[in-house]
C-alpha positions in Angstrom: -37.2 -22.3 -51.1 -38.7 -22.3 -47.7 -38.4 -25.2 -45.1 -40.6 -25.9 -42.0 -38.2 -28.1 -39.6 -40.1 -30.0 -36.8 -39.3 -32.9 -34.2 -42.8 -34.8 -34.6 -44.1 -36.7 -30.9 -44.1 -39.9 -32.4 -40.7 -39.6 -34.0 -39.6 -38.6 -30.2 -41.1 -41.7 -28.8 -39.6 -43.9 -31.6 -35.6 -42.6 -30.2 -34.3 -44.9 -27.5 -36.0 -44.2 -24.0 -32.6 -44.1 -22.3 -31.5 -40.6 -24.4 -28.0 -39.7 -25.0 -24.6 -40.6 -24.2 -23.4 -37.8 -21.5 -20.0 -37.5 -23.5 -22.0 -36.1 -26.3 -23.8 -33.5 -24.3 -20.6 -32.5 -21.8 -17.0 -32.6 -21.4 -14.5 -33.4 -18.4 -12.8 -31.3 -16.6 -9.1 -31.1 -17.4 -9.9 -32.8 -20.8 -10.0 -29.8 -23.1 -8.2 -28.8 -26.3 -5.5 -25.8 -26.4 -4.6 -23.0 -28.7 -1.3 -22.8 -30.0 -0.1 -19.8 -32.1 3.4 -18.4 -33.6 5.1 -16.7 -36.2 7.5 -17.8 -38.9 9.4 -17.2 -42.2 8.5 -18.6 -45.3 11.4 -19.2 -48.1 11.6 -20.1 -51.4 8.5 -18.2 -53.0 8.4 -17.2 -56.9 8.6 -13.5 -56.4 5.3 -13.7 -54.7 6.9 -12.8 -51.4 6.2 -9.6 -49.0 7.0 -6.5 -51.0 7.6 -4.6 -47.7 11.1 -4.9 -46.6 10.0 -4.2 -42.9 9.6 -6.8 -40.4 10.2 -9.5 -43.1 13.9 -8.2 -43.6 14.6 -8.0 -39.9 13.4 -11.5 -39.7 15.8 -12.6 -42.6 18.7 -10.5 -41.0 18.4 -12.1 -37.4 18.1 -15.6 -38.8 21.3 -15.3 -40.4 22.6 -13.6 -37.5 22.2 -16.6 -35.6 23.8 -18.6 -38.4 26.9 -16.4 -38.0 26.1 -14.4 -41.2 25.8 -10.4 -40.4 23.7 -8.7 -43.0 22.0 -5.4 -42.7 18.0 -5.7 -42.7 18.0 -2.4 -44.9 19.8 -4.0 -48.1 17.5 -7.2 -48.3 14.7 -7.7 -50.4 12.3 -10.4 -49.2 10.3 -10.7 -52.6 11.0 -14.6 -52.3 10.1 -15.0 -48.2 7.3 -13.7 -46.3 6.5 -13.3 -42.7 3.5 -15.7 -41.6 0.9 -16.4 -38.7 1.1 -20.0 -37.4 -2.2 -21.4 -35.9 -2.7 -25.0 -34.5 -4.1 -26.8 -31.8 -3.0 -28.8 -28.9 -5.1 -32.0 -28.3 -6.0 -33.0 -24.9 -3.4 -35.5 -23.2 -0.8 -35.1 -26.6 2.9 -36.0 -25.6 6.0 -34.9 -26.7 6.8 -36.1 -30.6 3.2 -35.7 -31.3 2.4 -34.4 -34.7 0.1 -31.4 -35.7 -1.5 -29.9 -38.1 -0.4 -26.2 -38.8 -2.6 -23.2 -40.9 0.1 -20.7 -42.4 -1.4 -17.5 -43.2 0.4 -14.5 -44.7 0.7 -11.2 -42.5 1.7 -8.8 -44.8 1.4 -8.1 -48.2 2.6 -11.3 -50.0 0.5 -12.5 -53.1 0.7 -16.3 -52.8 2.3 -19.0 -50.5 2.5 -21.4 -53.4 5.9 -23.4 -53.1 7.0 -22.0 -49.9 8.8 -23.7 -47.2 8.4 -23.0 -43.6 11.8 -22.3 -41.4 11.5 -23.6 -38.1 9.3 -21.8 -35.8 8.1 -21.9 -32.4 4.1 -22.1 -31.5 3.1 -21.2 -27.8 0.2 -21.3 -25.8 -1.7 -18.9 -23.6 0.3 -19.6 -20.7 3.7 -18.3 -23.3 5.5 -21.5 -23.2 6.8 -23.2 -26.2 4.4 -26.2 -27.0 5.8 -27.3 -30.4 8.1 -26.1 -33.3 6.7 -26.2 -37.1 8.8 -26.4 -40.1 8.3 -27.9 -43.4 6.7 -27.3 -47.2 3.5 -26.0 -47.1 0.2 -27.3 -49.2 -1.5 -24.2 -50.9 -5.4 -24.8 -52.4 -5.4 -21.9 -54.6 -2.9 -20.2 -57.0 -3.4 -16.7 -58.7 -2.1 -16.7 -62.9 -1.3 -13.0 -64.0 0.0 -11.4 -67.1 -0.1 -7.9 -67.5 -3.4 -6.4 -66.4 -5.1 -9.8 -66.5 -5.1 -12.0 -63.3 -6.7 -15.1 -62.5 -6.9 -16.4 -58.9 -8.1 -19.7 -57.8 -9.4 -20.0 -53.8 -7.4 -18.4 -51.8 -3.6 -18.6 -52.5 -2.4 -16.5 -49.0 -3.5 -19.0 -46.6 -1.9 -22.8 -46.5 -1.8 -25.9 -44.6 1.5 -27.4 -43.1 -0.1 -31.0 -42.2 1.4 -33.1 -39.7 4.5 -30.2 -39.9 4.5 -29.4 -36.4 6.1 -31.7 -33.4 4.6 -31.3 -29.6 7.6 -30.1 -27.5 5.8 -29.7 -24.3 2.5 -31.4 -23.0 -0.4 -29.3 -21.6 -2.4 -31.6 -19.3 -3.7 -32.3 -16.2 -3.2 -35.7 -14.5 -6.2 -38.0 -13.9 -4.8 -40.7 -11.6 -5.4 -40.0 -8.0 -8.6 -38.1 -8.1 -11.3 -38.5 -6.3 -13.7 -36.4 -7.7 -14.0 -35.2 -11.2 -16.2 -32.2 -12.9 -18.7 -32.4 -16.2 -19.3 -29.5 -17.6 -23.0 -29.1 -20.0 -22.6 -27.9 -23.1 -25.7 -26.6 -23.2 -26.9 -25.0 -19.6 -29.8 -26.3 -18.4 -31.1 -26.7 -14.5 -33.1 -29.7 -15.7 -30.5 -31.5 -17.8 -28.2 -31.2 -14.9 -30.4 -32.8 -12.6 -31.6 -35.5 -14.9 -27.7 -36.3 -15.8 -26.8 -36.3 -11.5 -29.5 -38.5 -11.3 -28.4 -41.2 -13.8 -25.1 -40.9 -12.8 -26.6 -41.9 -9.4 -28.4 -44.5 -10.4 -25.0 -46.2 -11.9 -22.6 -45.6 -9.9 -24.9 -45.4 -6.2 -26.4 -42.6 -4.4 -24.1 -39.7 -3.2 -21.9 -40.5 -6.7 -23.4 -37.2 -8.2 -25.0 -33.8 -7.6 -25.6 -30.8 -9.8 -23.8 -27.8 -8.9 -25.4 -25.3 -11.1 -27.0 -25.5 -14.6 -23.9 -25.9 -16.2 -21.6 -28.1 -13.9 -22.3 -32.0 -12.3 -19.7 -32.9 -9.4 -19.3 -36.4 -9.4 -17.3 -38.6 -7.1 -15.2 -41.2 -8.0 -15.6 -44.7 -6.2 -12.9 -46.0 -4.3 -12.3 -49.3 -7.1 -11.8 -46.5 -9.5 -9.0 -43.9 -7.6 -6.2 -45.5 -9.5 -8.1 -46.7 -12.9 -9.4 -42.7 -13.4 -9.6 -43.8 -17.0 -11.9 -46.7 -17.1 -14.4 -44.9 -14.7 -14.1 -41.7 -17.5 -15.2 -44.0 -19.9 -18.0 -45.5 -17.8 -18.9 -42.1 -17.0 -19.3 -40.8 -20.3 -21.5 -43.7 -21.9 -24.4 -42.9 -19.2 -27.4 -42.3 -20.7 -29.2 -38.9 -20.3 -32.3 -37.6 -21.9 -31.5 -33.7 -22.2 -35.0 -31.3 -21.0 -35.3 -29.0 -24.0 -36.3 -25.5 -23.5 -39.4 -24.9 -25.6 -38.1 -23.0 -28.6 -38.7 -21.7 -32.0 -36.1 -20.6 -34.0 -36.7 -18.5 -37.4 -33.7 -17.9 -40.1 -35.7 -14.9 -41.9 -32.5 -14.9 -44.2 -33.0 -18.3 -45.5 -36.5 -19.1 -44.6 -36.2 -21.6 -42.0 -38.0 -22.0 -39.2 -37.1 -25.0 -36.4 -39.8 -25.9 -34.1 -39.0 -27.8 -30.6 -40.7 -30.8 -29.2 -42.1 -29.1 -26.0 -43.4 -26.3 -27.8 -47.3 -25.7 -27.0 -50.0 -22.9 -27.9 -52.8 -22.1 -26.2 -56.8 -22.4 -27.9 -56.7 -19.4 -30.2 -58.6 -17.8 -33.2 -56.5 -17.4 -36.2 -56.9 -15.5 -39.6 -54.6 -15.2 -42.4 -54.4 -13.4 -45.8 -53.0 -11.9 -48.1 -53.5 -8.5 -50.4 -52.2 -9.3 -54.0 -52.1 -5.7 -55.9 -50.7 -6.0 -59.9 -50.2 -3.5 -62.2 -49.9 -3.9 -65.9 -48.6 -1.6 -68.6 -48.5 -1.9 -72.5 -47.3 0.3 -74.4 -49.1 2.1 -77.5 -48.3 4.5 -80.7 -50.9 7.2 -81.4 -50.9 8.0 -85.2 -52.3 11.4 -86.5 -54.4 11.4 -89.4 -52.9 11.9 -93.0 -52.0 14.9 -94.2 -52.3 16.8 -90.3 -50.2 18.8 -88.0 -49.9 16.2 -85.1 -47.0 14.1 -84.5 -46.6 10.9 -83.6 -46.2 9.6 -80.2 -46.2 6.6 -77.8 -48.7 6.6 -74.8 -49.6 4.0 -72.1 -52.3 1.8 -71.2 -52.4 0.8 -67.4 -54.9 -1.9 -66.0 -54.8 -2.3 -62.1 -56.1 -5.5 -60.2 -56.4 -6.1 -56.7 -57.1 -9.6 -55.3 -57.8 -10.5 -51.9 -57.3 -14.0 -50.7 -60.3 -15.4 -48.5 -58.8 -15.5 -44.7 -61.0 -17.7 -42.8 -61.2 -17.7 -38.9 -59.6 -20.8 -37.7 -59.2 -22.1 -34.3 -56.1 -23.7 -33.0 -56.9 -26.2 -30.5 -54.9 -25.9 -27.2 -51.6 -28.4 -28.4 -50.4 -31.1 -26.7 -47.8 -32.4 -29.2 -45.6 -30.4 -31.7 -47.5 -32.6 -34.3 -50.8 -31.0 -33.3 -49.0 -28.2 -33.9 -47.8 -28.8 -37.3 -50.7 -29.9 -38.3 -53.4 -27.2 -37.4 -51.2 -24.4 -39.2 -51.0 -26.9 -42.5 -54.9 -27.3 -42.1 -54.7 -23.4 -42.7 -52.9 -23.7 -45.8 -50.2 -21.6 -44.7 -46.6 -21.6 -46.7 -43.7 -20.9 -44.5 -43.4 -17.4 -44.9 -46.9 -17.5 -43.5 -46.0 -19.6 -41.0 -43.3 -17.1 -39.8 -46.0 -14.3 -39.2 -48.3 -16.6 -37.4 -46.0 -17.4 -35.2 -44.7 -13.8 -34.4 -48.0 -13.1 -33.7 -48.9 -15.8 -31.7 -45.9 -14.7 -29.7 -47.1 -11.2 -29.4 -50.9 -12.6 -28.3 -49.3 -14.6 -25.1 -50.9 -17.8 -27.2 -47.0 -19.2 -28.0 -46.1 -20.7 -25.2 -42.0 -20.9 -26.1 -38.9 -18.8 -26.7 -39.2 -17.2 -30.2 -35.5 -16.7 -31.4 -35.0 -14.5 -34.5 -31.6 -14.7 -36.1 
C-alpha cells in the first residue's frame, strides 16, 4: 500500500508557538557516550563452541598459564568454549561501579552461545584504556536443535546479551564545574536554526549570552551566577524553546511507496496532465477436433483478445501554493494515487515548478 504523508499548515499552527526544547535537537559539548570493545572467552557450552583450535585454544592456554597450570595449546579442543567479541556503550558521567549491558558475539565457528558463561574480560575505549570489565552468564534469545540432517533454528543463537554484566572501572568525562563557556551542537545543521537558537538563548539569559559560530555550533557564555553550578545552567539551557527552520524537502521511498512532504514546500503556478495507458491481453485455450473418419489430428489452439484502454488525462492548473495543504489538496483534486504523485512531483521538479529539495531513497 502506498502512503502520502504531509504536515498540514493548519496542524502546524496548532502546535505550541514556542517550538521544541533545545536539548531535543542538540547536544552539549562534553556530554557524549563512548563505545567500548573487547574480546573474551565463553565457557560452559554444550559442544557448540569453536571447532577451530587456534585462537580459542591459545586464549584458554594463556588463561590457565596465569592460574599456574601449564597446558599445550595444540592439545586443546575447545568445543565447549568460544572466542567472542564484546561491545558496550559507556554513558556520559558514568562513575566507577556503574553497571553496563554488554552484547556478546561469536568470532569463529561456534554455533550457539546458549548456556555459556563469560570469563572476566576487559573493555577498552578509543583511547586504548580499559574502562570496564565484563563477566557473567549470558542470555541468548535463540536456539538451534538438530538431529542428523534436520535442524531447527530460532532467532540468532550466536549473539547474546550480558545484562548489567560489566562494571565501570574508569570514567571518561570532562568536568563541567568552573567552565565559563559551553558549546551546543545541533543534530541537523542549518544556518537558520542556529541563528534562531542563539536568539532564543539571548532572550532567556541576556544579550551576549550566545552566538552562532557555524550551522551546527552555538557558543554560549555561562553567566557569572552559574559558574559554580554548571549543571543547573545546562538544565535551564536545555529547556529553552526553539522553533527549527525546516528546509523545504520532499522525500520519496520508492521501495515502500512512501512520500513525505515538508511543510515549507511550495510550487509555482503550473499546468499538469497525468494519465495511464492500460493494455490487457487475454488468451483462451481451444481444441480443434477434425471431422469423423478423416485423417486430421486433434490439435490445441489459442484465441487471443487485445484490449487497450487509456485514461482521460485532463490538463489541470495547479495554483501557486502558499501552504502544504494547498499542494496536497490540488494533487488530490487530480485524482492522483500516491504512485502518481511520485511521478508528478518528479516532473514538477524537472520543470522547475517545485521549490524544494527532492530526495529519492
